[in-house]
N, C-alpha and C positions, 0 to 999 in steps of 0.2 A: 687455578684461575678459571672462572666461568665467563666466557665471552658470548655476547648476544647481540643481535640486531633488532632494532625496534623503531617505532614511530612515536614521536612526541612533538607537540607544537606544530604538527603538520610536516615535520621533516623526518627523513629516514636517517637514523643514527646507529652507532654501535657503541658498546661499552663493556664494562666488567661488572658482574653482579657482586655486591658486597652487603651481606646481611639481607635486609628487606629493601635495599636500595641498589642503585646502579651508578657507576662512575662513567660518564660519557667520555669517550676517548678520541672522537674525531679530531678536535683541535689540539688535544694534548699530544697526539702522535703525528699530526699532519697528514691524515689519510681520509679519503671520502667514505670508505666503507670497510667492513671487516675483510672482505676478499682482497681488497687493495693492500690492507695492512699486512696480511699474511704474505702476499706476493712481494712486498717490500722488505720482508724479514724483520718486521717491527715487533716481534714477540717480546723481546726484552724491554723495549720501550713501553709496550702496553702493560707489562707486569710492573714496571717501576712506577708508572703513572697510577695504576690501580692501587698500588700499595701506599703511595704518598698522598693521594687526593681523597677527599671525603665524598660520599655519594651526593649527587646533585639532583637525583630524581628517585621517586619511590617506584619499586617494581609494580605496585598496584596501579600506578598512574600511566603506565606505558602500554602500547599495543605491540605485542611480540610479532616480529617478522620471522620467517624461516632463518635459521642461524646464518646461512649464506643465502640471501634472497634470490640471487641470480647466478648460480654457479655455472661454470662453462660446461661441466659434465655432471650427470647424475647416473652412476653405474650401479646396477643392482644384481646381487647374486640370487639365483633361483635354486631351490632344492639344495640347501647347504647345511641342513641338520638331518642326521640319519632318521630321527623320529618323524620329521615332516615327510621325508621320502617314503617312509613306511606307511604313513597314514594316507598318502596320495597314490600309493601303488607304483611309484616311480623307481627306476633304477638309479643307483648312485652315479652322479656325473663323473666322467673320467677326467675332467678338469673343471675349474670354476665355470658355471653356466651363467653368463652375464646377459642382462638386457638393459635397455636405456630408457630413462624417463625424461620428459620435457620439463623445463623450468616452471611452466604455468601449472604444473600439478602440485607444487609445494604450497604448504599452509603453515602459518606460524602457530606457536603454542597458544592454547585457548581460542583457537580459531574454529572455522566451520569446515568440516568435510562434506563435500557435495555428492549426494547420491544422484546419478544421472537419470534423466527422464526415460531413457530407453531400457532400463533394467532395474530390477529389484534384487539382483544377485550381488549385493554389495558386501564384500568380505574384508576382514581385518587381518593384518600381519604385523605384529610388533617386531622391531628389529634394532640391532645396534648398528650405528652408522659411523663411518670414518670420515674425518675432514682432512684433506691433504693440505699440508703446510708448506711443502717445498716441491717445486716442479721436478719432473724426472721422466726418463724414458729408459726402458730395459733395466729396471731396478732389480737388483738381486734380492731375494727373499730375506737374506740375513741383514740387509741394510734398509728394508722397507719401512720399518717403524721410524727411521730417521726422517722420513718424508711425511710423517703424520703430525698434524698440529694438535689433534685431539679427537674426542668422541662425543656423540650425541645420540638422541633417540629418534627413531623414524617409524612411521606407520605406512606400510605399503598397501594402501587401499586398492582392492582388486575387484574388477567387475567380471565375475567368473564366467558368465555365459559368453561374453566377448573374448575372454582369455582362452576359451576352449579352441577357437579357430585362429586366434591371433594374440600372442602375448603382448605385442606392441600396443594394440588397441585396448586390451583389458587392463593395462597398467598406466594408461596415459590420459584418462579423463581428467579435465581440469579440477583442481582443488581436492585431490584424493591422496596427497602425500604430506601429512604433517611432519615437520622437522624441527626439533628443539628439545627443551626450551632454550638450551645454550650448549656451547661447546666447552667441554671440560678438558683442559690441556693435559698433555701426556705426562707431565711431571706428577700429576695427581693420580694417573692411571698407568703405572708402568707396565702392567700386564693385562691387556683387554680380554684375555682368555680366562680371567678369574672374576668375571662379573656375573650377575644374575638378572635375567630379564623376566618381567611379569607383565602380562596384558590383562586388563579388566574391562569388561563391557557392563555398564551400569552398575559398577561396584562389584561384580562377580568375576572371580579369576577365571580366565579362559586359556591362558598360556603361562607357563612357568618353566624356565630352563636355565641352567648355567651356560655361559658362552663357550666353555671348553668342549662342548659337544658339536661345535662347528666341524663339518667335514673338511673344509678348507679354511685354515686359520687366516687371520688378517694379513700377515706377511705374504702368504701365498697368493691371496687375492690381489693385493696391491701390485705384486710382481707381475702376475698374469695380466692385469689391466694395463700396466705400463708397457707391455710387449706389443699390444695392439693399438694403443693410443698414447700420446704424450700427456702425462698427468700435469695439471696446473694447480697452483695454490687456490684453495677454495673448492676444489672438486669434491663431490660427495660420493662415497662408496658404501652402499647398504649391504649388509653381510648375510641376509637371509633370515627366515623365520622358523621357530621351532613348531612342534606339533600343537594342535588345538584349534586350528583355523576353522571358520564356520562351515565351509563347504564339505568338510570331511565328517561332520557330525550328522547324526540321524535323529530327527530331521535336521536339515541344514539350519545354521544360525546366521541369518543375514542381518546386517545393520539397517536400521530404519530411522526416519526423522524423529528427533527427540532423544535418541540414544546419546550416551556419553562414553567415549572410549579413552582409556588411559594406558600408556606404556611407561612402566617404571623400570629403570636400570640402576642397580645399586652403584653408588659412587658418582652417578650422573644426575639423576632426578626423575621427575615425572612429566611426561608430555601428555597434554589433554586436548581433546577435540570433541566438538558437538556435531552430530549428524543432522544435515538439513537436506531438503529436496532442492534440486536444480530449479 
């Protein structure tokens, strides 16, 4: 099942994608948004409604929101592919190296990534992201996937010159984190380590990697995060990017206004964003 958040008729809604349409789920499961539906344990109700109802809107007619528009937490793994560690000259982390994003950095599918006025060092990082479905604290790695609702695509837009002296600033400019287009539930992706991630800038492939090359696999990351904070339904955990990022190229490859960036993950779909100036 593919679950998404969107705007239609001036209202924020959520639903399940079905072919080229969407089944709106708010009233069918009695929840205001997808985060609330996950927190209420409404996955079976959403699946039943999506199966029994016919699409009531066309995907082409909606405006995509970030899969979870306002998650309580956005936790991101840095340097989590060996290939990316090698291209940046960084040592392998001795445990998952996590940083935090703000909710106003998120952008929906087919939305606009904003290059800030203070920098032209605007870089791309295509990533697989986890959406938490069940709250937990001190989760054991062997039980971590039981707390996952599904998976989606993420772009960790990075302002590299700011990141050099402050990871928090370089990763938290507004409108730099596309998330979507939808959440694919775990029954359709039993093993997130068997996916393939591809990033394209203006149609040219710039990143390509299987997700089994993660230094720390998803169960380890979820378990680690749950030790330092209580995870809640709807929380987003981005798992890191493979090699090929712009700042490691010679010359550097920075995103500029008019560019189109896509991240495709097999089994999930393609997340697309257009680059604009602030």
